[in-house]
mmCIF file of the C-alpha atoms, coordinates in Angstrom:
data_MODEL
# 
_entry.id   MODEL 
# 
loop_
_atom_site.group_PDB 
_atom_site.id 
_atom_site.type_symbol 
_atom_site.label_atom_id 
_atom_site.label_alt_id 
_atom_site.label_comp_id 
_atom_site.label_asym_id 
_atom_site.label_entity_id 
_atom_site.label_seq_id 
_atom_site.pdbx_PDB_ins_code 
_atom_site.Cartn_x 
_atom_site.Cartn_y 
_atom_site.Cartn_z 
_atom_site.occupancy 
_atom_site.B_iso_or_equiv 
_atom_site.pdbx_formal_charge 
_atom_site.auth_seq_id 
_atom_site.auth_comp_id 
_atom_site.auth_asym_id 
_atom_site.auth_atom_id 
_atom_site.pdbx_PDB_model_num 
ATOM 1   C CA . MET A 1 1   ? 6.384   5.624   -20.797 1.00 0.00 ? 1   MET A CA 1 
ATOM 2   C CA . ASP A 1 2   ? 4.355   6.256   -17.954 1.00 0.00 ? 2   ASP A CA 1 
ATOM 3   C CA . PRO A 1 3   ? 4.290   10.271  -17.792 1.00 0.00 ? 3   PRO A CA 1 
ATOM 4   C CA . LEU A 1 4   ? 3.775   10.204  -13.634 1.00 0.00 ? 4   LEU A CA 1 
ATOM 5   C CA . ASN A 1 5   ? 6.255   7.450   -12.667 1.00 0.00 ? 5   ASN A CA 1 
ATOM 6   C CA . ILE A 1 6   ? 3.812   5.255   -10.970 1.00 0.00 ? 6   ILE A CA 1 
ATOM 7   C CA . PRO A 1 7   ? 4.677   1.791   -11.000 1.00 0.00 ? 7   PRO A CA 1 
ATOM 8   C CA . SER A 1 8   ? 2.029   -0.796  -11.923 1.00 0.00 ? 8   SER A CA 1 
ATOM 9   C CA . ILE A 1 9   ? 0.581   -3.088  -9.625  1.00 0.00 ? 9   ILE A CA 1 
ATOM 10  C CA . PRO A 1 10  ? 1.484   -6.550  -10.503 1.00 0.00 ? 10  PRO A CA 1 
ATOM 11  C CA . PRO A 1 11  ? -1.401  -8.894  -10.739 1.00 0.00 ? 11  PRO A CA 1 
ATOM 12  C CA . LEU A 1 12  ? -2.082  -11.245 -8.187  1.00 0.00 ? 12  LEU A CA 1 
ATOM 13  C CA . GLY A 1 13  ? -1.293  -15.256 -7.997  1.00 0.00 ? 13  GLY A CA 1 
ATOM 14  C CA . PRO A 1 14  ? -3.949  -17.904 -7.253  1.00 0.00 ? 14  PRO A CA 1 
ATOM 15  C CA . VAL A 1 15  ? -5.501  -18.357 -3.889  1.00 0.00 ? 15  VAL A CA 1 
ATOM 16  C CA . SER A 1 16  ? -4.603  -21.205 -1.829  1.00 0.00 ? 16  SER A CA 1 
ATOM 17  C CA . PRO A 1 17  ? -7.103  -23.208 0.060   1.00 0.00 ? 17  PRO A CA 1 
ATOM 18  C CA . ALA A 1 18  ? -7.097  -22.591 3.830   1.00 0.00 ? 18  ALA A CA 1 
ATOM 19  C CA . SER A 1 19  ? -6.146  -26.069 4.368   1.00 0.00 ? 19  SER A CA 1 
ATOM 20  C CA . GLN A 1 20  ? -2.871  -25.354 3.345   1.00 0.00 ? 20  GLN A CA 1 
ATOM 21  C CA . THR A 1 21  ? -1.476  -22.812 5.421   1.00 0.00 ? 21  THR A CA 1 
ATOM 22  C CA . GLY A 1 22  ? 0.826   -23.320 8.113   1.00 0.00 ? 22  GLY A CA 1 
ATOM 23  C CA . ALA A 1 23  ? 0.727   -22.085 11.858  1.00 0.00 ? 23  ALA A CA 1 
ATOM 24  C CA . GLY A 1 24  ? 1.658   -18.726 10.616  1.00 0.00 ? 24  GLY A CA 1 
ATOM 25  C CA . GLY A 1 25  ? -1.475  -18.168 8.587   1.00 0.00 ? 25  GLY A CA 1 
ATOM 26  C CA . VAL A 1 26  ? 0.860   -18.018 5.538   1.00 0.00 ? 26  VAL A CA 1 
ATOM 27  C CA . ALA A 1 27  ? -0.216  -20.350 2.282   1.00 0.00 ? 27  ALA A CA 1 
ATOM 28  C CA . GLY A 1 28  ? 2.463   -22.002 1.408   1.00 0.00 ? 28  GLY A CA 1 
ATOM 29  C CA . GLY A 1 29  ? 5.380   -20.124 2.857   1.00 0.00 ? 29  GLY A CA 1 
ATOM 30  C CA . ALA A 1 30  ? 8.148   -22.800 2.115   1.00 0.00 ? 30  ALA A CA 1 
ATOM 31  C CA . GLN A 1 31  ? 6.679   -22.228 -1.897  1.00 0.00 ? 31  GLN A CA 1 
ATOM 32  C CA . GLY A 1 32  ? 7.713   -18.488 -1.397  1.00 0.00 ? 32  GLY A CA 1 
ATOM 33  C CA . GLU A 1 33  ? 4.457   -17.224 -1.823  1.00 0.00 ? 33  GLU A CA 1 
ATOM 34  C CA . VAL A 1 34  ? 3.583   -13.957 0.169   1.00 0.00 ? 34  VAL A CA 1 
ATOM 35  C CA . GLY A 1 35  ? 1.089   -13.561 3.080   1.00 0.00 ? 35  GLY A CA 1 
ATOM 36  C CA . PHE A 1 36  ? -1.552  -10.997 3.402   1.00 0.00 ? 36  PHE A CA 1 
ATOM 37  C CA . GLY A 1 37  ? 0.150   -9.303  6.254   1.00 0.00 ? 37  GLY A CA 1 
ATOM 38  C CA . ASP A 1 38  ? 3.543   -9.380  4.124   1.00 0.00 ? 38  ASP A CA 1 
ATOM 39  C CA . LEU A 1 39  ? 1.713   -7.194  1.680   1.00 0.00 ? 39  LEU A CA 1 
ATOM 40  C CA . LEU A 1 40  ? -0.165  -5.249  4.159   1.00 0.00 ? 40  LEU A CA 1 
ATOM 41  C CA . LYS A 1 41  ? 3.482   -3.898  4.984   1.00 0.00 ? 41  LYS A CA 1 
ATOM 42  C CA . GLN A 1 42  ? 4.656   -3.443  1.956   1.00 0.00 ? 42  GLN A CA 1 
ATOM 43  C CA . ALA A 1 43  ? 1.771   -1.227  0.903   1.00 0.00 ? 43  ALA A CA 1 
ATOM 44  C CA . LEU A 1 44  ? 2.384   0.761   4.201   1.00 0.00 ? 44  LEU A CA 1 
ATOM 45  C CA . GLN A 1 45  ? 6.198   1.008   3.456   1.00 0.00 ? 45  GLN A CA 1 
ATOM 46  C CA . GLU A 1 46  ? 5.233   2.290   0.216   1.00 0.00 ? 46  GLU A CA 1 
ATOM 47  C CA . VAL A 1 47  ? 2.489   4.736   1.422   1.00 0.00 ? 47  VAL A CA 1 
ATOM 48  C CA . ASN A 1 48  ? 5.187   6.165   3.569   1.00 0.00 ? 48  ASN A CA 1 
ATOM 49  C CA . GLN A 1 49  ? 8.214   6.276   1.158   1.00 0.00 ? 49  GLN A CA 1 
ATOM 50  C CA . ALA A 1 50  ? 5.023   8.428   -1.320  1.00 0.00 ? 50  ALA A CA 1 
ATOM 51  C CA . SER A 1 51  ? 4.782   10.776  2.031   1.00 0.00 ? 51  SER A CA 1 
ATOM 52  C CA . ALA A 1 52  ? 8.835   10.780  2.464   1.00 0.00 ? 52  ALA A CA 1 
ATOM 53  C CA . GLN A 1 53  ? 9.328   11.675  -1.116  1.00 0.00 ? 53  GLN A CA 1 
ATOM 54  C CA . ALA A 1 54  ? 6.816   14.520  -1.236  1.00 0.00 ? 54  ALA A CA 1 
ATOM 55  C CA . ASP A 1 55  ? 7.597   15.945  1.906   1.00 0.00 ? 55  ASP A CA 1 
ATOM 56  C CA . GLY A 1 56  ? 11.259  16.041  0.269   1.00 0.00 ? 56  GLY A CA 1 
ATOM 57  C CA . GLU A 1 57  ? 10.148  17.299  -2.387  1.00 0.00 ? 57  GLU A CA 1 
ATOM 58  C CA . ALA A 1 58  ? 8.062   20.226  -0.924  1.00 0.00 ? 58  ALA A CA 1 
ATOM 59  C CA . ARG A 1 59  ? 11.153  21.230  1.379   1.00 0.00 ? 59  ARG A CA 1 
ATOM 60  C CA . ASN A 1 60  ? 13.130  21.527  -1.889  1.00 0.00 ? 60  ASN A CA 1 
ATOM 61  C CA . LEU A 1 61  ? 10.438  23.807  -3.167  1.00 0.00 ? 61  LEU A CA 1 
ATOM 62  C CA . MET A 1 62  ? 10.066  26.057  -0.457  1.00 0.00 ? 62  MET A CA 1 
ATOM 63  C CA . THR A 1 63  ? 14.202  26.445  0.345   1.00 0.00 ? 63  THR A CA 1 
ATOM 64  C CA . GLY A 1 64  ? 15.015  27.025  -3.666  1.00 0.00 ? 64  GLY A CA 1 
ATOM 65  C CA . GLU A 1 65  ? 16.605  23.860  -3.921  1.00 0.00 ? 65  GLU A CA 1 
ATOM 66  C CA . SER A 1 66  ? 14.298  22.864  -6.673  1.00 0.00 ? 66  SER A CA 1 
ATOM 67  C CA . ALA A 1 67  ? 12.227  25.212  -8.807  1.00 0.00 ? 67  ALA A CA 1 
ATOM 68  C CA . ASP A 1 68  ? 10.091  22.470  -10.602 1.00 0.00 ? 68  ASP A CA 1 
ATOM 69  C CA . MET A 1 69  ? 6.587   23.154  -8.900  1.00 0.00 ? 69  MET A CA 1 
ATOM 70  C CA . HIS A 1 70  ? 5.097   20.393  -11.331 1.00 0.00 ? 70  HIS A CA 1 
ATOM 71  C CA . THR A 1 71  ? 7.007   17.717  -9.754  1.00 0.00 ? 71  THR A CA 1 
ATOM 72  C CA . ALA A 1 72  ? 6.536   18.739  -5.997  1.00 0.00 ? 72  ALA A CA 1 
ATOM 73  C CA . MET A 1 73  ? 2.644   18.696  -7.089  1.00 0.00 ? 73  MET A CA 1 
ATOM 74  C CA . LEU A 1 74  ? 2.977   15.572  -8.240  1.00 0.00 ? 74  LEU A CA 1 
ATOM 75  C CA . ALA A 1 75  ? 4.461   14.007  -5.254  1.00 0.00 ? 75  ALA A CA 1 
ATOM 76  C CA . VAL A 1 76  ? 1.988   15.352  -3.430  1.00 0.00 ? 76  VAL A CA 1 
ATOM 77  C CA . GLN A 1 77  ? -1.178  14.308  -5.192  1.00 0.00 ? 77  GLN A CA 1 
ATOM 78  C CA . LYS A 1 78  ? 0.539   10.906  -5.333  1.00 0.00 ? 78  LYS A CA 1 
ATOM 79  C CA . ALA A 1 79  ? 1.040   10.368  -1.526  1.00 0.00 ? 79  ALA A CA 1 
ATOM 80  C CA . ASP A 1 80  ? -2.833  12.013  -1.040  1.00 0.00 ? 80  ASP A CA 1 
ATOM 81  C CA . LEU A 1 81  ? -3.877  9.146   -3.380  1.00 0.00 ? 81  LEU A CA 1 
ATOM 82  C CA . SER A 1 82  ? -1.659  6.476   -1.866  1.00 0.00 ? 82  SER A CA 1 
ATOM 83  C CA . PHE A 1 83  ? -2.913  7.915   1.871   1.00 0.00 ? 83  PHE A CA 1 
ATOM 84  C CA . GLN A 1 84  ? -6.798  7.998   0.919   1.00 0.00 ? 84  GLN A CA 1 
ATOM 85  C CA . MET A 1 85  ? -6.280  4.259   -0.649  1.00 0.00 ? 85  MET A CA 1 
ATOM 86  C CA . MET A 1 86  ? -4.607  2.947   2.812   1.00 0.00 ? 86  MET A CA 1 
ATOM 87  C CA . MET A 1 87  ? -7.748  4.256   4.822   1.00 0.00 ? 87  MET A CA 1 
ATOM 88  C CA . ALA A 1 88  ? -10.346 3.222   2.556   1.00 0.00 ? 88  ALA A CA 1 
ATOM 89  C CA . VAL A 1 89  ? -8.341  -0.504  2.784   1.00 0.00 ? 89  VAL A CA 1 
ATOM 90  C CA . ARG A 1 90  ? -8.635  0.080   6.207   1.00 0.00 ? 90  ARG A CA 1 
ATOM 91  C CA . SER A 1 91  ? -11.755 0.891   6.392   1.00 0.00 ? 91  SER A CA 1 
ATOM 92  C CA . LYS A 1 92  ? -12.743 -2.292  4.731   1.00 0.00 ? 92  LYS A CA 1 
ATOM 93  C CA . LEU A 1 93  ? -10.664 -4.282  6.877   1.00 0.00 ? 93  LEU A CA 1 
ATOM 94  C CA . ILE A 1 94  ? -12.697 -3.772  9.788   1.00 0.00 ? 94  ILE A CA 1 
ATOM 95  C CA . ASP A 1 95  ? -16.140 -3.520  8.428   1.00 0.00 ? 95  ASP A CA 1 
ATOM 96  C CA . ALA A 1 96  ? -15.207 -7.475  7.415   1.00 0.00 ? 96  ALA A CA 1 
ATOM 97  C CA . TYR A 1 97  ? -13.776 -7.987  10.875  1.00 0.00 ? 97  TYR A CA 1 
ATOM 98  C CA . ARG A 1 98  ? -16.707 -6.512  12.538  1.00 0.00 ? 98  ARG A CA 1 
ATOM 99  C CA . GLU A 1 99  ? -18.969 -8.596  10.432  1.00 0.00 ? 99  GLU A CA 1 
ATOM 100 C CA . VAL A 1 100 ? -17.458 -11.668 10.908  1.00 0.00 ? 100 VAL A CA 1 
ATOM 101 C CA . MET A 1 101 ? -17.656 -10.566 14.836  1.00 0.00 ? 101 MET A CA 1 
ATOM 102 C CA . ARG A 1 102 ? -21.496 -10.272 14.440  1.00 0.00 ? 102 ARG A CA 1 
ATOM 103 C CA . MET A 1 103 ? -21.228 -13.797 13.117  1.00 0.00 ? 103 MET A CA 1 
ATOM 104 C CA . GLN A 1 104 ? -23.545 -16.487 15.115  1.00 0.00 ? 104 GLN A CA 1 
ATOM 105 C CA . MET A 1 105 ? -22.011 -19.885 15.630  1.00 0.00 ? 105 MET A CA 1 
# 
């Protein structure tokens, strides 16, 4: 059992060739595969949920509804780590986009 109650990240499936992508840019949409945009939306929702949970835990601690500082600190640290990871991914995506834009045709 994970003491921090952090869910594990499922392994990624095989990457489909670019020739099989549809008009929306999602490969194998009829087969139920998840697209890159959907993965980003899901990751952003999880970061948002972690932030909301941290806010709730901190609010409960400040109002006296909860005396468990350990849980509140873990929730805040989890939200902070999730946000830092999201910002790192964002930076890498922007760098990749700029690199593609610098390519000469």
